[in-house]
C-alpha positions, 0 to 999 in steps of 0.5 A: 674796177671798184672793190666789192669789199670795204673795211668796217670803221669798227673792226671789233667783233660781236662778243656773242660770236667771239668767245674764249674756248672755255666759254664756248665749252661751258655754253655748249655743255650747259645747253639751255633755252637760248642755245636750243632755240638758236639751234632749232632756228638753224637746223629745224625741228629734228631733235636728233640733228640738233643734238648731233650738231650741238655735240659736234660744236662742243667737240670742236670747242674742246679741240680748239682749246687744245690746239689754239689754247683755252684762253684764246678767243675765236669764232665758230663758223658753220658751213653746210653741204647742199643739194640742188633739186632742179637747175644743174649745170646752168648757174654759169649760164644764168639759169636758176637753181632750186636748192637746200642746205643739208644737215651735214656741214663743215665747222671751223674754229678760227682765231685771229693773228697779228700777221698774215699767216694762216694755219690749218688743223683738222680733227681728222689729222690723218686724212687732212694733215696740218698746213700753213701759208702766208697770204702775201707770199702766196699772192706774190706780185700778183695783186695788180694782175687780173684774178683769172690771169693769177689763177692761170699762172705758173705759180698757182699751177706749181702749187696745185701740182705739188700737192694735188687735191690738198684740202688747204687749197680751199683756204688759200682760194678764199683768203687769196681772193679776198686779199686780191679784191682788197689790195690796199689793206693787208688781211690778217691771218688766222689759226683754224681747227676744222671738223666736218661730216660732209662726204667728200666727192659726193656731189654735196659741195664739201669743198665749197662748204670748206671754202665758204667757211674759211671766207666767212671766218676771214671776213669776220676776223678782218672786219670786212663788209661784203654784201651777200651777192658780192660774197657769193660771187667772190667765193665762186671766183675763188674756187677757180683757184683749184682749177674748176671753172664753174659758177657760184651756185654751190656757194650761193646755196651754202650761204643763203639757204633757209631752214625748212625751205627750198630757195630759188636763186638766179644768176647774172646778177645773183639774186634770191627770188624767193623760197618755198616749203617742200609740199606737205607730206614729202621728204628728201632722201640723199643716196651716196653712190660711193663713187667720188667726183673730185674736181680739184686740179689735175683730176680727170673729173675736172677736165670733163667738168671744164670741157662741158662748160667750154662746150656751152661757150663754144656753142654760144659763140657760134650761135652769136655769129650764125643765128640772128636772134642770138646775136646780142644775147649774153646768157644761154638762159635767154636763148629760149623761145619765150624770151627771144620771141621765136617758135620752138621750131626755129630754136631747134633749127638753130641747134641743128645748124651747130656742127656735130662734135667738132674738134679743137682744130675745126672750132678754130676754123669755124670762128673768126680770128678775133675769137682766137684768144677766147678759144685759147683761154677755153681750151687751156681749162681742160685736157683735149678730150676729143670733139665738143658735143655742141648740140647735146650740151646746148639742148640740155642747158636750154631745157634745164634753164626752162625747167629750173625757172618754173620748178619752185612754182610747181612745188608751191602748187603741190603739182607733184606729178609735174615735179616728178616729170621734170626730175626724170627729164633732167636726170635723163640729160645726164644719164648714161645707162638704164636698168630694167627691174631684173637688173639688166643694163643698157646704154642710154642714147639721146639722138641729136642728129639732124633728122631727130632735131627736124622731128623736134622742130616739126612737133614744136616740142616743149623744151621742158621735155627735151633732156639733151645730153650733158652726160655726167651721171655714172653707172652707179647713180643711174642704177640708184635713180632707176631703183628709187624711181620704181619704189612706192611713193617716190615722186622723182629721183635724179643726180645732184651736183656736178656729177661724175660720181656723188649722190642721187636725190629722191623726193618721196612721200613721207609715209613711204620714206622708211620703205625706200630707205630700207630698200636703198640700204639693202641695195647700196649700203647701210650708211649710204642713204639718209633723210635730209631736211633743209637747214639754214645757210652758213654763218657764225655761231652766236651765243 
C-alpha cells in the first residue's frame, strides 16, 4: 500500500515557528499587534481567553527554557479539545459530525533530536511523570506487519499493561504510527514539555488532543508532508494503540475546526463539508459531570466503548446476509431509506429481523464460517459483556446518521426549535435515567421488541425521531441534561463525547446564559460549567 506520508525535499523548519526559548519568551512577554492579531484569529474575540492563552504559552516557554535549555530552538504546538453538537458514535459508521474546537487545549514545546529517542516532561510532573522511549525499539520488528496486527500484538499489550492509562502511550501512538507508515526513513525523536488544561476523562478529547499535538510536532520536526485527510486518518488509527477502536472524528475536529464556526465533517472518505456560524444570540455551555470516562487499555469504559462499535459491525454482517437492499452497502450511514430507495417501514422490518441481544456463541451460529476470523477480531477488542443489543444500537446509529447529516442546515437557517428536538432525541439514545423537577429518578426505557418495531413500521416513523438505544450516558449526565433542559432560554442539551462519563453540552440563548450558569454551578459545582466559543484547530504557533 502506498504511504500517506512523503518527506519534504527541504526539511528546514519555518523560522516563524522554530525559535529559541529566549525568543519565544521575549515575544510572548512583549505581546504587540502581530501577536495579538494571531491570537484573535486563533481564539476569537474573547479578550480574556486570548490573554489566558498568551500567559499559558509564556509559561510553557519558560518551562521549556528550564527543561530544554534557553538556547535550544523548538516549536510550540497547540491542540484543543472539542465538543460535538450532533453526530455521536457514528463517525466510524461513515456518519457526519458537527463539531467545534474549544478554548481548553494541550500545548507542547518540542525540540528535535539527532536520534530516535522521545523524552516527555509535563508541567504537572506529579500527575504526569517524566517518560522516554525510542521509536525503533518500541516498534521492534513490526515495520513490515499490518498496523492492526501490531497494535493487537503481545508486545503492545505488555506495554499497556505495565503502565495502564499512562500519558506517554499517546506519544507512542502518534510517533509509532507515523514511523510505521513511513518505514523507509527513520524518524528523529524529540524532547517535549507539555502544558494542558483540557479536563481528563470529561468527554472533551483530552487524550486525542495530546496525540494530535505529538503528531503535529513530529511531522514538523521531521519535515514530513501529510495531507490533512491522511493526517486525520493516521491519528485515528494511531489511537488504536491504546486499545480503543473508534473512528477519527475527534482528531478531525481537533485538526480542522475554524474559529467562530461549527464544522460539518464526513467520513469514508474524510472530508470537511462546510462550516456554519452558531445562530446569532446563542452560546454553548459545557458542563462537566465530574465522572471520568477513561477508554485507555484495561479500563472498563474501553470494553463498553469497543463492544458498542462491535455491535454495529455484527448487525451490518447479519443485514448483509439477510436483507437484500443491504447486501452491497458498506457503511451504516447508507442503510437509510432515502439512500436505499426503501420505505421506513421496510427498514424497521429489517431491524426487527435482527436477533434480540444474541450472545457470542449465538452470533457464531448465525453467521457463515467465512466470517469466523472477523468475529474473532471483533470479540478480541473487548471483554465479554453479555448479549449484543443489535436492534437498539442499530436504530440509534441510523437515526443519528440522519440527524447529523441535516443538523448544520438547521443551524444555518436558525431553526432552533428543530435543533432542540434533534438534541433531545439524540441524547435519549444514550440516556439511562430521567429526572423529574422534584429530583425523583427512574430508569429510561426504549422498547425494541418486535411489537414496538411493527408499530414504528406501520406509522412510517421518521428515523430522526427514533432515539434507539446506545446507552452510554450516566446518572450524573442525565441529571444535568434534565436540569438544563428545563431552564429558561435553553434550546437543547445532550451528552458530548463517547460517554460513560464526561460532559454535557447545552445550547442556550445568550440573554439567558448567566442564569443557566448560576443554576448549574449551584447544582453541580462552581468550576464545572463554562461557556465555550469555537476556536481554531491544532497547529504550530508562528511569530
